[in-house]
C-alpha positions as CSV (number, residue, x, y, z in Angstrom):
1,X,-115.4,197.2,-127.4
2,X,-113.5,196.5,-124.3
3,X,-115.5,194.9,-121.5
4,X,-114.8,195.9,-117.9
5,X,-115.9,193.4,-115.2
6,X,-116.4,194.7,-111.7
7,X,-115.5,192.4,-108.8
8,X,-116.4,192.5,-105.2
9,X,-112.9,191.1,-104.4
10,X,-111.6,194.2,-102.7
11,X,-113.9,196.4,-104.8
12,X,-111.7,196.6,-107.8
13,X,-112.2,196.5,-111.5
14,X,-110.8,193.2,-112.8
15,X,-109.1,195.0,-115.6
16,X,-107.0,196.7,-113.0
17,X,-105.7,193.5,-111.4
18,X,-102.0,193.2,-110.8
19,X,-100.2,190.2,-112.2
20,X,-100.0,188.7,-108.7
21,X,-103.7,189.3,-108.0
22,X,-104.7,187.8,-111.4
23,X,-102.5,184.7,-110.6
24,X,-103.8,184.2,-107.1
25,X,-107.4,184.8,-108.2
26,X,-107.0,182.2,-110.8
27,X,-105.6,179.6,-108.4
28,X,-108.5,180.4,-106.1
29,X,-110.9,180.0,-109.0
30,X,-112.2,183.5,-108.8
31,X,-113.2,185.7,-111.8
32,X,-110.4,187.4,-113.7
33,X,-110.5,189.6,-116.8
34,X,-108.1,187.3,-118.5
35,X,-106.2,184.2,-117.4
36,X,-102.5,184.5,-116.5
37,X,-99.8,183.4,-119.0
38,X,-96.6,182.1,-117.4
39,X,-94.6,178.9,-116.7
40,X,-95.0,177.0,-113.5
41,X,-92.1,174.8,-114.6
42,X,-88.5,175.6,-115.6
43,X,-87.8,178.8,-117.5
44,X,-84.1,178.8,-118.1
45,X,-83.5,179.6,-121.8
46,X,-80.0,179.8,-123.4
47,X,-80.7,183.1,-125.1
48,X,-81.6,184.6,-121.8
49,X,-78.4,183.2,-120.3
50,X,-76.4,184.9,-123.0
51,X,-78.2,188.2,-122.6
52,X,-77.9,188.3,-118.8
53,X,-74.6,186.5,-118.3
54,X,-76.4,184.2,-115.8
55,X,-75.6,180.8,-117.3
56,X,-76.1,177.2,-116.4
57,X,-74.6,175.4,-114.6
58,X,-73.6,178.3,-112.4
59,X,-77.2,179.6,-112.2
60,X,-78.2,176.4,-110.4
61,X,-75.7,177.1,-107.6
62,X,-75.2,180.9,-107.4
63,X,-78.2,182.7,-105.8
64,X,-77.5,186.0,-107.7
65,X,-77.3,184.3,-111.1
66,X,-80.3,182.2,-110.3
67,X,-82.3,185.3,-109.4
68,X,-81.1,187.2,-112.5
69,X,-82.0,184.4,-114.9
70,X,-85.4,183.8,-113.3
71,X,-86.4,187.5,-113.4
72,X,-85.3,187.8,-117.0
73,X,-88.0,185.4,-118.1
74,X,-90.5,187.9,-116.8
75,X,-88.8,191.2,-117.7
76,X,-87.4,190.3,-121.1
77,X,-90.0,187.9,-122.6
78,X,-93.1,188.7,-120.6
79,X,-94.0,185.6,-118.6
80,X,-96.3,186.8,-115.9
81,X,-94.5,185.1,-113.0
82,X,-91.0,184.6,-111.8
83,X,-90.3,180.9,-111.5
84,X,-87.2,179.2,-110.1
85,X,-85.0,177.1,-109.7
86,X,-84.2,175.4,-113.0
87,X,-83.7,171.9,-111.9
88,X,-85.2,169.2,-109.6
89,X,-82.1,168.1,-107.7
90,X,-82.1,170.4,-104.7
91,X,-83.9,168.1,-102.3
92,X,-82.3,165.0,-103.8
93,X,-78.8,166.2,-103.2
94,X,-79.7,167.5,-99.7
95,X,-80.9,164.0,-98.8
96,X,-77.7,162.2,-100.1
97,X,-78.0,161.7,-103.8
98,X,-74.9,162.4,-105.9
99,X,-75.6,165.0,-108.6
100,X,-73.8,165.8,-111.9
101,X,-73.9,169.6,-112.4
102,X,-75.0,169.7,-116.0
103,X,-74.0,172.1,-118.7
104,X,-75.1,175.3,-120.5
105,X,-78.2,173.5,-121.9
106,X,-78.6,170.4,-119.8
107,X,-79.9,170.3,-116.2
108,X,-78.2,168.6,-113.3
109,X,-78.8,164.9,-113.2
110,X,-78.5,162.2,-110.5
111,X,-75.5,159.9,-110.6
112,X,-76.1,157.8,-107.5
113,X,-78.6,157.4,-104.7
114,X,-78.4,156.2,-101.0
115,X,-81.0,153.4,-100.8
116,X,-79.6,150.5,-102.8
117,X,-81.6,148.0,-100.8
118,X,-84.7,148.0,-98.6
119,X,-82.6,147.9,-95.4
120,X,-81.1,151.3,-96.3
121,X,-84.4,153.0,-96.0
122,X,-84.5,152.4,-92.2
123,X,-81.3,154.3,-91.8
124,X,-82.4,157.3,-93.7
125,X,-83.6,160.4,-91.9
126,X,-84.3,164.1,-92.5
127,X,-81.2,166.2,-91.6
128,X,-81.6,168.0,-88.3
129,X,-80.9,171.3,-89.9
130,X,-82.6,170.7,-93.3
131,X,-83.0,174.4,-94.1
132,X,-79.3,175.1,-93.4
133,X,-78.2,172.6,-96.0
134,X,-76.1,174.0,-98.9
135,X,-78.6,173.6,-101.8
136,X,-81.6,174.8,-99.8
137,X,-79.7,177.8,-98.6
138,X,-78.9,178.7,-102.2
139,X,-82.7,178.7,-103.0
140,X,-83.6,180.7,-99.9
141,X,-80.9,183.3,-100.7
142,X,-82.1,183.5,-104.3
143,X,-85.6,184.0,-103.0
144,X,-84.5,187.0,-100.9
145,X,-82.7,188.5,-103.9
146,X,-85.7,188.0,-106.2
147,X,-88.1,189.6,-103.6
148,X,-85.7,192.5,-103.2
149,X,-85.4,193.2,-106.9
150,X,-89.0,192.5,-108.0
151,X,-92.1,194.6,-107.7
152,X,-94.6,193.1,-105.2
153,X,-97.1,193.0,-108.1
154,X,-95.4,190.1,-109.7
155,X,-96.0,186.5,-108.5
156,X,-93.0,184.5,-107.3
157,X,-93.3,180.7,-107.9
158,X,-90.8,178.1,-106.6
159,X,-90.6,174.5,-107.7
160,X,-89.7,171.6,-105.4
161,X,-89.7,167.9,-105.7
162,X,-92.8,166.1,-104.5
163,X,-93.0,163.1,-102.2
164,X,-93.1,160.4,-104.9
165,X,-90.2,162.0,-106.8
166,X,-88.1,162.3,-103.6
167,X,-88.7,158.6,-103.0
168,X,-87.7,157.7,-106.5
169,X,-84.5,159.8,-106.3
170,X,-83.6,158.2,-103.0
171,X,-84.0,154.5,-104.1
172,X,-83.5,154.7,-107.9
173,X,-86.1,154.1,-110.5
174,X,-85.7,150.3,-110.6
175,X,-86.2,149.9,-106.9
176,X,-89.1,152.4,-107.0
177,X,-90.9,150.3,-109.6
178,X,-90.1,147.0,-107.9
179,X,-90.9,148.1,-104.4
180,X,-94.3,149.6,-105.3
181,X,-95.4,146.1,-106.0
182,X,-93.3,143.9,-103.7
183,X,-92.7,146.2,-100.7
184,X,-95.2,149.1,-100.7
185,X,-94.7,149.6,-97.0
186,X,-91.0,150.3,-97.6
187,X,-91.8,152.7,-100.4
188,X,-94.4,154.4,-98.2
189,X,-91.7,155.2,-95.7
190,X,-89.7,157.1,-98.3
191,X,-92.8,158.9,-99.6
192,X,-93.8,159.9,-96.1
193,X,-90.3,161.2,-95.5
194,X,-90.6,163.2,-98.7
195,X,-93.9,164.7,-97.5
196,X,-92.2,165.9,-94.3
197,X,-89.3,167.4,-96.3
198,X,-91.7,169.1,-98.7
199,X,-93.7,170.6,-95.9
200,X,-90.7,172.1,-94.1
201,X,-89.0,173.4,-97.2
202,X,-92.2,174.8,-98.8
203,X,-93.2,176.6,-95.6
204,X,-89.7,178.1,-95.4
205,X,-90.2,179.5,-98.9
206,X,-93.6,180.9,-98.0
207,X,-92.0,182.6,-95.0
208,X,-89.6,184.3,-97.5
209,X,-92.5,185.7,-99.5
210,X,-93.0,183.1,-102.2
211,X,-96.5,183.2,-103.6
212,X,-97.0,179.6,-104.8
213,X,-95.0,176.4,-104.6
214,X,-95.1,173.9,-107.4
215,X,-94.8,170.3,-106.3
216,X,-93.0,168.4,-109.1
217,X,-94.1,164.8,-108.8
218,X,-94.2,163.1,-112.1
219,X,-93.1,159.8,-110.5
220,X,-96.6,159.7,-108.9
221,X,-98.3,159.6,-112.4
222,X,-99.6,156.6,-114.3
223,X,-96.5,156.5,-116.5
224,X,-94.7,154.9,-113.5
225,X,-97.2,154.2,-110.7
226,X,-100.5,152.3,-111.3
227,X,-103.5,154.4,-110.4
228,X,-104.6,152.1,-107.5
229,X,-101.3,152.7,-105.9
230,X,-101.7,156.4,-106.4
231,X,-104.8,156.1,-104.3
232,X,-103.2,154.1,-101.6
233,X,-99.7,155.5,-101.4
234,X,-99.8,159.0,-102.8
235,X,-103.2,160.5,-102.2
236,X,-103.1,160.3,-98.4
237,X,-99.6,162.0,-98.4
238,X,-100.9,164.7,-100.8
239,X,-103.8,165.5,-98.5
240,X,-101.4,165.6,-95.5
241,X,-99.0,167.9,-97.4
242,X,-101.6,170.3,-98.6
243,X,-103.3,170.5,-95.2
244,X,-100.0,171.7,-93.7
245,X,-98.8,174.1,-96.4
246,X,-99.0,177.8,-95.5
247,X,-99.5,179.1,-99.0
248,X,-100.8,178.5,-102.5
249,X,-99.8,175.1,-104.0
250,X,-99.7,173.6,-107.4
251,X,-99.2,170.0,-108.4
252,X,-97.3,169.2,-111.6
253,X,-97.3,165.6,-113.0
254,X,-95.7,164.9,-116.4
255,X,-97.0,162.3,-118.8
256,X,-100.5,161.3,-119.3
257,X,-102.2,161.9,-115.9
258,X,-105.7,161.3,-117.2
259,X,-106.3,158.3,-115.1
260,X,-105.5,160.1,-111.9
261,X,-107.1,163.5,-112.6
262,X,-110.0,162.9,-110.2
263,X,-107.7,162.0,-107.4
264,X,-105.4,164.9,-108.2
265,X,-108.4,167.2,-107.9
266,X,-109.3,165.7,-104.5
267,X,-105.8,166.1,-103.1
268,X,-106.1,169.7,-101.9
269,X,-103.8,171.4,-104.4
270,X,-105.2,174.6,-105.8
271,X,-103.6,174.2,-109.2
272,X,-103.1,171.2,-111.4
273,X,-100.4,171.5,-114.1
274,X,-100.6,168.9,-116.8
275,X,-98.8,168.3,-120.1
276,X,-100.1,168.1,-123.6
277,X,-101.0,164.3,-123.3
278,X,-103.9,165.3,-121.2
279,X,-107.0,166.5,-123.0
280,X,-107.9,169.8,-121.4
281,X,-111.6,169.7,-122.3
282,X,-111.9,166.3,-120.6
283,X,-109.7,167.3,-117.7
284,X,-112.0,170.4,-117.1
285,X,-115.0,168.1,-116.9
286,X,-113.3,165.7,-114.4
287,X,-111.9,168.4,-112.2
288,X,-115.2,170.2,-112.3
289,X,-114.1,173.4,-110.6
290,X,-112.2,171.8,-107.7
291,X,-108.8,173.2,-108.9
292,X,-107.3,175.6,-111.4
293,X,-106.2,173.7,-114.6
294,X,-102.8,174.8,-115.7
295,X,-101.2,174.1,-119.1
296,X,-100.6,172.7,-121.6
297,X,-98.8,173.8,-124.7
298,X,-96.1,171.3,-125.6
299,X,-92.6,172.7,-124.8
300,X,-90.7,170.2,-126.8
301,X,-92.9,170.0,-130.0
302,X,-94.6,173.4,-130.1
303,X,-92.6,176.0,-128.2
304,X,-89.3,174.7,-129.3
305,X,-90.0,173.8,-132.9
306,X,-93.1,175.4,-134.3
307,X,-93.6,178.8,-135.9
308,X,-95.0,181.7,-133.8
309,X,-98.2,181.5,-135.7
310,X,-98.7,177.8,-134.8
311,X,-97.7,178.5,-131.3
312,X,-100.4,181.1,-131.0
313,X,-103.0,178.8,-132.5
314,X,-102.3,176.1,-130.0
315,X,-102.1,178.4,-127.0
316,X,-105.5,180.0,-127.9
317,X,-106.9,176.5,-128.2
318,X,-105.7,175.7,-124.6
319,X,-107.6,178.7,-123.3
320,X,-110.7,177.7,-125.3
321,X,-110.4,174.2,-123.8
322,X,-110.4,175.3,-120.2
323,X,-107.0,176.3,-119.1
324,X,-107.3,178.5,-116.0
325,X,-103.6,179.5,-116.3
326,X,-102.0,179.3,-119.7
327,X,-98.6,177.6,-119.4
328,X,-96.2,175.1,-121.1
329,X,-97.1,171.5,-120.3
330,X,-93.7,171.0,-118.8
331,X,-90.3,172.7,-118.5
332,X,-89.3,175.0,-121.3
333,X,-86.5,173.5,-123.4
334,X,-83.3,175.5,-122.9
335,X,-82.8,176.0,-126.7
336,X,-86.3,177.5,-127.2
337,X,-86.1,180.8,-129.2
338,X,-87.1,183.8,-127.2
339,X,-89.4,184.9,-130.0
340,X,-91.4,181.7,-129.6
341,X,-92.1,182.4,-125.9
342,X,-93.1,186.0,-126.8
343,X,-95.6,184.6,-129.3
344,X,-96.9,182.3,-126.6
345,X,-97.5,185.3,-124.3
346,X,-99.0,187.4,-127.1
347,X,-101.5,184.6,-127.8
348,X,-103.3,185.2,-124.5
349,X,-103.8,188.9,-125.3
350,X,-104.9,188.2,-128.9
351,X,-107.4,185.6,-127.7
352,X,-109.2,188.1,-125.5
353,X,-109.0,190.8,-128.1
354,X,-110.6,188.5,-130.6
355,X,-113.3,187.8,-128.1
356,X,-113.9,191.5,-127.6
357,X,-112.7,191.6,-124.1
């Protein structure tokens, strides 16, 4: 028996929600008939590149190819959001990092960074015409193309580097780890600069019609930054950032973010995306309704390498354990078979069917 739930949100049956409505309701922690299944991290898959002709590395730098590949993950394999871009180097390159363009199945990587020593930080500033920079213009043009080709019923999700990640890119990981202990005031300057850049860039994306921005900030997590420094250096910047964003926001931190979950939930982000190292049952208890929990099927172990049956089993367990949006725990590996992602999507529907909903 199929159960229909009536909602006062606009006076509609929840079973009639569009993909966008279901996604936004989930972020806002409202009732939905079933949780969304999508990726809030990278979705570029080599099989999709071959089908569409929109291949890396060109799809990182050509707005039309970027839009084509991003939409394909929704139209051809069923992910319930269009998420782009496919790398984390847009802001880094804009602020002076040297970037290697990558290949068909590898993402662009940083080769060099501008802040070799602490004195370099004082001379760093946000470009006067940040939004007119080459890489950001590519993303904004891709946004326009996606919005023009996509039904308004499908959520559009853009990923950008977060404040800690920007700081780490600008000074290099060795300086980042050293300065967080020896010169936190210098690192704080870089993080604050990152917050300003995030705010301006994200709001430009919202102005173009993006439904949610994902702040990719793994460098803020316990794998690199001790939790007490998260509280002193990162949390104030997150609160400032979320206060000034003009749309829905999601925070993604790779690694085991368990020790900072409570602070993540207090940061103002509506969605918290975590990888498989985080126990969802425990995370649900810690977050306690303050944010939508997103995740966390392993992209590298499960989606890339396991059978469709095992993928479905793990995906269903994520829903059972408290995921508010079912998603990979991190970016999808480029060599992941399409059939595995289709199984991942199907798991959500099977879960609710088995529950009689």
